[in-house]
C-alpha atoms as one frame of an Amber mdcrd trajectory, in Angstrom:
protein
 127.117  21.935 179.011 125.241  25.484 178.137 125.277  29.162 179.337 122.801
  31.665 179.153 124.297  35.466 178.359 121.996  37.088 180.835 121.344  41.097
 179.306 124.254  41.139 177.473 123.044  41.486 173.691 119.533  42.961 175.394
 121.723  45.704 176.994 123.198  46.231 173.758 120.018  46.533 172.157 118.696
  49.120 175.212 121.783  50.990 174.623 121.380  51.679 170.890 117.619  52.869
 171.426 118.925  55.085 174.472 121.313  56.489 172.339 118.957  56.645 169.589
 116.644  58.817 171.795 119.796  61.270 172.669 120.381  62.083 169.189 117.246
  62.537 168.163 116.753  64.664 171.212 120.333  66.636 170.043 119.463  66.594
 166.379 116.383  65.578 164.822 118.480  62.632 163.465 118.848  58.989 164.573
 122.493  58.136 165.051 124.394  55.089 165.981 128.770  53.859 166.530 129.515
  50.867 167.510 132.498  52.523 168.868 130.243  54.424 171.292 129.462  51.164
 173.232 131.300  50.236 176.171 133.526  47.588 175.269 132.928  45.420 178.632
 128.910  45.432 177.027 130.191  43.727 173.761 131.123  40.163 174.130 132.662
  38.462 171.365 129.324  36.870 169.969 128.299  40.549 169.643 131.399  42.499
 168.857 131.811  40.609 165.661 128.324  41.583 164.218 124.877  43.435 165.307
 121.422  44.585 164.516 121.260  48.831 163.804 117.954  50.883 164.003 118.664
  53.550 163.305 118.448  56.235 159.914 121.899  57.220 160.299 124.766  56.594
 162.095 128.966  55.421 161.630 130.027  52.100 161.738 133.697  51.631 162.872
 135.259  48.118 162.722 137.284  47.218 164.768 135.628  49.722 167.301 138.114
  50.983 170.586 139.445  47.675 172.432 137.861  45.281 170.126 140.257  42.461
 168.781 138.752  40.418 165.625 140.097  37.436 164.980 141.986  36.892 161.630
 139.541  35.389 158.679 136.164  36.748 160.848 132.966  37.567 159.136 131.430
  40.304 160.995 127.879  40.678 160.122 125.814  43.942 160.451 122.223  44.546
 159.636 121.068  48.333 159.284 116.992  48.709 159.419 116.079  52.397 158.238
 113.202  53.997 160.263 111.606  56.609 159.075 112.854  57.295 155.521 113.988
  54.907 152.846 117.335  55.211 150.247 120.837  54.563 151.813 123.647  56.918
 151.238 126.860  55.511 151.847 130.791  56.753 152.537 133.858  54.607 153.429
 136.061  57.147 155.464 138.714  54.761 156.192 139.635  50.988 154.427 142.500
  48.969 155.264 141.479  45.587 154.660 144.186  43.131 153.383 147.250  44.135
 155.221 148.887  45.661 152.714 148.628  42.036 150.486 147.470  42.644 147.022
 143.781  41.209 146.554 142.713  42.463 143.378 139.623  40.494 143.599 139.037
  41.065 147.533 138.622  37.235 147.805 140.813  37.823 151.148 139.447  40.548
 153.010 136.653  42.568 151.886 134.071  45.021 152.988 130.023  43.319 151.037
 126.732  45.807 151.036 123.626  44.370 150.250 120.089  45.864 149.949 117.926
  42.994 151.098 114.423  43.187 149.647 111.657  40.802 148.031 110.560  44.059
 145.749 113.743  42.336 142.901 114.751  39.273 141.774 117.382  37.819 143.348
 119.536  38.128 140.887 119.242  41.686 140.298 119.862  42.760 144.441 122.175
  45.848 144.410 125.350  44.880 146.077 128.865  46.730 146.337 132.140  45.312
 146.882 135.218  47.206 148.350 138.960  45.909 149.531 141.955  48.078 148.896
 142.135  47.071 145.523 139.165  47.685 144.622 138.355  51.272 146.839 135.153
  53.281 147.035 134.477  55.634 144.800 136.421  58.690 144.067 133.541  61.227
 144.482 132.681  59.672 148.226 129.114  58.766 148.333 127.700  55.927 146.606
 123.478  54.602 147.015 121.120  51.598 147.858 117.597  51.534 147.582 115.707
  50.415 149.995 115.271  50.811 153.965 117.215  47.412 154.612 120.648  46.254
 154.294 123.889  43.993 155.599 127.091  45.076 155.964 130.026  41.949 155.965
 133.465  42.627 156.912 135.815  39.382 155.745 138.540  39.987 157.688 142.398
  39.355 156.514 143.915  36.003 157.643 147.023  38.503 157.744 145.827  42.071
 158.909 148.001  44.966 160.047 147.239  46.689 163.282 145.495  49.161 161.408
 143.127  46.757 159.183 139.451  47.942 159.657 136.433  50.262 157.981 134.772
  53.228 158.978 131.131  53.931 157.146 128.801  56.648 157.426 124.970  55.824
 155.843 122.308  58.123 156.254 118.673  58.266 154.816 118.133  60.358 152.277
 114.187  60.102 150.798 110.994  60.581 152.502 109.126  57.038 153.108 105.345
  57.852 152.876 104.226  54.737 154.518 106.868  54.508 157.356 107.445  50.614
 157.531 108.167  49.445 161.180 111.616  47.158 161.619 112.254  44.831 164.300
 115.357  42.851 164.204 117.271  40.440 166.593 120.744  38.307 166.370 122.054
  35.172 168.179 124.900  32.392 168.024 122.657  29.979 169.330 123.673  26.476
 166.896 120.200  25.353 167.565 117.398  27.397 167.343 113.417  27.886 166.764
 111.773  31.198 165.549 108.097  31.649 165.219 106.576  34.320 163.636 104.698
  35.620 165.313 103.883  33.978 168.063  99.965  33.366 167.987  97.403  35.335
 165.757  98.483  36.541 162.276 101.439  38.917 161.771 100.892  42.823 160.906
 101.457  44.535 157.526 104.256  46.725 156.691 107.120  45.487 158.853 110.418
  44.422 157.784 111.582  41.757 160.377 115.233  40.258 160.554 116.892  37.238
 162.441 120.837  36.671 161.990 122.070  33.616 162.823 125.677  34.047 163.554
 126.972  30.693 164.744 130.258  30.882 163.177 131.059  32.412 166.800 130.663
  28.976 167.946 131.935  26.317 165.065 133.384  28.271 161.788 132.826  24.860
 160.046 129.376  24.128 160.954 126.991  22.541 158.564 123.493  23.434 159.168
 120.146  21.886 158.475 117.071  24.500 158.326 113.543  23.387 158.483 110.670
  26.206 157.019 107.711  25.151 158.763 103.835  26.151 159.075 104.157  28.270
 156.038 101.139  30.601 155.810 101.704  34.204 154.597  99.603  36.220 151.704
 100.830  36.328 147.927 100.007  38.484 144.994  97.393  37.638 143.344  98.140
  36.479 139.737  95.811  39.083 138.067  96.299  41.898 135.837  98.398  44.088
 138.411 100.924  40.715 138.880 102.257  38.025 136.978 102.525  34.877 138.214
 106.868  35.058 139.166 105.314  38.424 141.345 103.162  36.636 143.754 106.250
  37.130 146.307 106.025  41.103 145.924 103.783  41.203 148.289 104.489  39.227
 151.854 107.881  36.650 151.486 110.374  34.902 153.749 113.550  34.878 152.672
 117.007  33.011 153.506 120.132  34.235 152.789 123.232  32.281 152.995 126.736
  33.968 154.153 130.131  32.103 152.627 133.487  32.176 154.790 134.368  34.914
 152.534 131.291  37.231 153.445 129.660  36.671 150.017 126.056  37.016 150.177
 123.170  34.319 148.167 119.526  33.920 148.658 118.977  30.639 149.304 114.700
  30.127 149.360 112.126  32.645 148.625 108.781  31.530 149.859 105.712  33.226
 149.792 102.078  31.713 150.270 100.549  28.748 152.206 102.051  25.150 152.586
 101.869  22.668 155.083 104.937  20.783 154.220 108.002  21.078 155.346 110.643
  22.732 153.239 114.256  21.476 154.288 117.340  23.532 153.646 120.273  20.435
 154.278 124.279  21.773 154.445 123.438  25.531 155.149 126.546  27.368 156.041
 127.141  28.789 159.906 125.876  31.880 159.051 122.617  33.478 157.643 119.738
  35.538 157.584 115.725  35.223 157.477 114.314  38.350 156.668 110.344  38.703
 156.249 108.789  41.334 154.472 105.356  42.242 154.326 103.348  45.269 152.942
 100.910  47.767 153.742  97.798  46.331 152.268  96.120  43.372 153.693  93.885
  42.181 150.680  92.942  38.905 150.071  94.526  38.809 153.734  97.245  38.580
 155.624  98.252  34.805 157.638  99.998  33.160 160.577 103.379  33.670 159.757
 106.040  30.484 159.783 108.457  28.468 162.040 111.839  27.964 161.205 113.907
  25.201 163.292 117.666  25.226 162.446 120.301  22.694 163.926 123.650  21.135
 163.326 123.620  18.656 160.128 121.908  15.137 160.783 122.963  12.718 158.375
 119.712  11.060 156.696 118.498   8.056 157.054 117.275   8.020 153.208 120.090
   8.205 150.248 120.492  11.495 149.426 122.597  13.254 146.361 124.033  15.798
 149.125 127.475  16.176 149.740 128.690  13.647 153.018 129.859  15.205 156.359
 132.554  14.216 158.904 132.759  14.288 162.627 135.697  13.576 164.821 136.291
  13.578 168.288 138.568  12.365 171.477 137.428  11.672 174.988 139.509  12.023
 178.115 139.096  11.002 181.716 141.114  14.396 183.296 139.078  16.398 185.527
 137.312  18.931 183.967 137.668  22.580 185.626 136.423  24.949 182.836 134.311
  23.831 179.332 133.402  26.427 176.635 129.524  26.418 176.795 127.524  27.239
 173.733 125.091  30.342 173.402 121.959  30.264 174.744 119.183  28.214 172.445
 115.406  28.388 172.211 115.298  24.823 170.599 116.354  21.066 172.085 116.263
  17.814 170.591 119.279  16.450 172.565 118.340  14.577 176.323 118.611  17.670
 178.610 120.029  21.411 178.167 119.335  25.106 178.464 116.602  26.545 176.906
 116.334  30.878 177.015 113.839  32.984 175.451 110.488  34.006 175.409 109.194
  31.256 173.326 110.846  27.409 172.728 110.368  24.239 171.486 111.544  20.733
 172.875 111.593  18.156 170.350 112.769  14.960 172.068 112.402  11.302 170.063
 109.174  13.124 168.298 109.765  10.573 165.563 110.882   7.226 167.356 110.402
   5.670 170.632 112.362   6.325 173.749 114.008   3.851 175.734 113.099   2.442
 179.790 114.941   3.940 182.559 115.153   7.617 181.080 116.244  11.169 182.530
 115.772  14.161 180.427 116.445  17.435 182.550 116.397  20.807 180.422 116.432
  24.194 182.161 113.987  26.421 180.294 114.619  30.490 181.224 112.045  33.101
 179.605 114.594  36.111 180.971 112.835  38.777 183.405 109.133  36.912 183.144
 106.745  35.943 185.770 104.704  33.081 183.916 105.691  30.782 181.864 103.047
  28.309 179.434 103.747  25.061 178.670 101.743  23.225 176.305 102.480  19.552
 174.975 101.507  19.281 171.659 102.279  15.169 171.487 103.633  12.442 173.735
 103.284   9.062 174.046 103.732   7.939 177.467 102.782   4.979 179.185  99.939
   6.256 181.117 100.876   7.288 184.896 104.982   5.650 184.698 106.517   7.688
 182.419 105.451  11.378 182.721 106.928  14.509 182.024 107.190  16.843 185.641
 107.888  21.025 185.029 108.749  22.668 188.215 109.041  25.884 188.433 111.771
  28.234 190.646 112.120  31.377 192.784 114.072  32.593 195.375 112.544  29.964
 197.966 113.107  26.857 195.558 110.740  25.118 193.933 107.551  27.844 193.313
 104.868  25.748 191.389 104.893  22.366 189.240 102.710  20.078 186.970 103.075
  16.969 185.716 101.870  15.312 182.238 101.696  12.003 182.732  99.084  10.576
 179.878  99.325  10.093 176.145  98.559  13.178 173.588  97.421  13.753 170.242
  96.148  17.260 170.521  97.686  20.067 172.753  97.018  20.669 176.452  98.710
  23.468 178.000  99.231  24.770 181.858 100.435  28.073 182.995 102.905  28.528
 185.977 104.348  31.128 187.942 107.577  32.040 187.164 110.695  32.620 184.898
 113.001  30.130 185.035 111.981  25.773 185.205 112.993  22.386 185.400 111.421
  19.771 182.820 112.048  16.235 183.179 110.998  13.492 181.146 111.687   9.843
 183.313 110.440   6.585 182.118 110.729   3.532 184.351 112.222   0.511 184.332
 109.332  -0.903 181.374 107.381  -0.586 178.806 108.064   2.634 176.648 106.405
   4.695 174.090 106.636   7.517 171.867 108.378  11.389 172.449 107.338  14.366
 173.156 106.531  17.768 171.709 106.891  20.678 174.133 106.686  24.123 173.255
 106.587  26.994 176.258 106.196  30.992 175.788 105.994  33.366 178.442 102.802
  35.579 179.642 102.813  38.951 179.632 103.860  39.757 183.454 107.510  40.700
 184.820 109.387  39.850 187.637 111.168  42.500 188.895 113.080  41.286 191.741
 115.362  39.113 189.421 118.145  41.452 187.004 121.099  38.712 186.770 120.873
  35.486 186.165 122.612  32.507 184.536 122.087  28.731 183.509 124.420  25.877
 183.682 123.429  21.979 182.262 126.547  19.241 182.529 125.736  15.831 181.932
 128.371  14.093 183.687 129.901  10.737 182.168 131.404   7.469 184.371 135.010
   8.301 185.466 134.735  12.381 184.672 135.252  14.618 187.253 133.914  18.206
 187.349 134.848  21.410 189.461 132.603  24.210 188.945 133.337  27.853 190.942
 130.335  29.936 190.271 130.873  32.501 189.781 133.897  31.787 187.288 136.169
  34.730 188.943 135.151  37.445 191.143 132.050  37.832 193.551 128.204  37.046
 192.538 126.075  39.609 192.067 122.737  40.961 193.797 119.220  40.069 193.067
 120.635  36.962 191.098 118.632  33.842 190.308 120.934  30.877 188.790 121.015
  27.096 188.198 123.466  24.439 188.248 121.822  21.071 187.175 124.206  17.710
 187.151 122.774  14.701 185.239 124.378  11.219 185.233 125.021  10.654 181.549
 123.224   6.450 182.330 121.537   6.351 185.350 121.713   2.621 184.588 125.875
   2.767 184.795 125.394   4.789 188.309 124.479   7.947 190.110 126.803  11.488
 190.349 128.124  12.323 193.855 128.575  16.436 195.081 130.941  17.381 197.380
 130.713  20.990 198.157 134.461  22.779 198.412 133.848  26.372 199.211 130.869
  28.488 200.393 130.524  31.628 200.530 127.536  33.459 200.720 126.530  36.714
 202.440 125.022  36.125 206.064 122.315  38.258 207.893 122.713  40.252 210.734
 120.295  37.579 212.607 123.167  34.834 211.369 119.883  33.488 208.843 121.071
  33.483 204.987 120.790  36.720 203.047 122.132  35.151 200.189 121.318  31.558
 199.979 121.636  28.064 197.964 119.357  25.035 197.362 120.153  21.885 196.680
 117.377  18.971 194.770 118.091  15.466 194.063 116.750  13.795 191.111 116.119
  10.042 191.885 113.640   7.685 191.930 110.841   7.953 194.887 110.638   5.602
 197.722 106.838   5.657 197.174 105.022   2.521 195.157 103.717   3.891 191.912
 102.786   5.804 189.980 105.182   8.487 190.859 104.930  11.751 189.829 107.765
  13.534 191.841 111.622  13.093 190.837 112.551  16.086 192.741 113.609  16.121
 196.857 114.814  19.042 198.832 118.222  18.259 199.979 119.750  21.375 201.679
 117.209  22.685 204.648 113.938  25.142 203.616 115.592  28.461 204.473 118.847
  27.308 202.424 122.447  26.900 202.847 125.120  29.854 203.055 128.765  29.287
 204.525 130.703  25.890 205.099 129.752  25.282 208.462 126.460  24.243 206.626
 128.270  21.539 204.668 129.462  17.974 205.519 132.643  17.410 204.047 132.908
  14.723 202.545 129.084  14.614 202.052 128.446  10.310 201.272 124.617  11.313
 200.900 124.576  14.031 198.705 123.805  12.267 195.495 121.241  11.249 193.258
 120.916  10.594 189.347 120.505  14.396 189.196 121.710  17.380 191.307 120.293
  20.912 190.952 121.828  24.079 192.801 120.036  27.138 192.859 121.518  30.127
 193.981 119.634  33.104 195.099 120.795  36.133 196.429 119.308  39.528 197.514
 119.474  43.523 197.128 122.289  43.851 199.432 126.189  42.900 199.836 127.800
  39.955 198.296 130.605  37.418 198.192 132.771  34.605 196.566 130.217  32.115
 195.785 130.627  28.329 195.677 132.741  25.841 194.182 131.440  22.269 193.656
 133.339  18.863 193.184 131.233  16.214 190.952 131.614  12.514 189.998 129.987
   9.652 189.111 129.548   6.216 191.809
């Protein structure tokens, strides 16, 4: 299953901007303090890392009320905004819990300058621990306008373990550099920069990928594609070794002990795909551009990362191993991975302003497949879908797209012809269901589908959550939504249940609790819509496998429900919860199994 965390990280970024604005008006200087953020706004995936955009600030780790797991890696990237060169001082440091650690291998605070202006072996860095404390003079310095602070927490911490780091920019920056940063703990993802056109000059962009929050032992494959960026000309001003001093893309890996290592540095243009295998669960992608657009800029790059897959050809890389077990016991709570914007699986949740589905792109799909993806472009009012390639059996196999609003299905489009060059469509809506289906005969090659958010914004939705569950034979999945408490006003959330193998049966759902707000006229103010995924009864070609199960006006009370309900059955079942701006209630509970 997968879950979107709504505004949590966006709220953190907005909060930083707000705090920075207050600081500027009060003192003329931006300031940042993680300690000043409300603890409830920081879930575990953001507590142990952040991106900071400010010219001065104080980083206190852990923050008030924060519990950092022993042995954790916490990663913070700091972007100076209007000046350059850091002055640091560490006002408190207690990281090893009283144990001897002369080489700082058990716990440490490490600080690195990130830049393309010096070779990897010449990057400035500091490492401090209790047995290797900061300089007695107090301050120490780091060049540039981008740094990363990495905290390797002790496996045996004390109650006082942690540190306080103060930083400020000290040098005038004649040509201010624009900074942009992002953070994710998704275990798969797509980064395309820029989304379209050429990138801007004089910028520093970083993407902090910290998947250890989901799986500390994860090994990743990172694919670098569509590389198109300016390189310095090897003339009188630059040597052949200096071509990446102008614009450069750098991949930094962060080890399990917090040591940062440059894994790849790229510039220039290439249509080849560079594959980095067995990358650790935490890494940073940094893109640097200079202020000169001669001989030109470029269209940027694309990065896809995902858990390592064993190659089909012989390789000298270290082997990977997996282990697992299964159980037929009823499931009430299942950990959901962070939201991602890339998928090569049959179904899932994708969240972001742009993303990519590549399903069996290099192979053939099977007969009688059903894959359902939920795509969310938060708070945007339109989505562009571009089908790059598809080898459908014409008319009988297809890709169906449905956008959703508070009334249920808002718009739809079907791709049902083979595609060798991109075709696109724009649909109104902020969330969509994408269904790939094949019939019982013949087959073709897989699909590559991109999505990107349009410019407009949706003002009628404040909250959302998307879940996508695959139910296997013998499983019983019980879901209470929300998990606890009351649902939220102006919410548009989706729950999807798909049978793992539609040849082996269908999913069946019983609504065991339904408590939504009822209007003064007795109609539903907050609504639950239910749709089924099933083969249409009409003769092929079939371009609509979704059918409404509940009335058009939706349902909101148990009096609207039949228990047990033998007809609430399908290859898949989709629930849409839509709430208005007034009053709240307990929500829903459903039990889903297979027949």
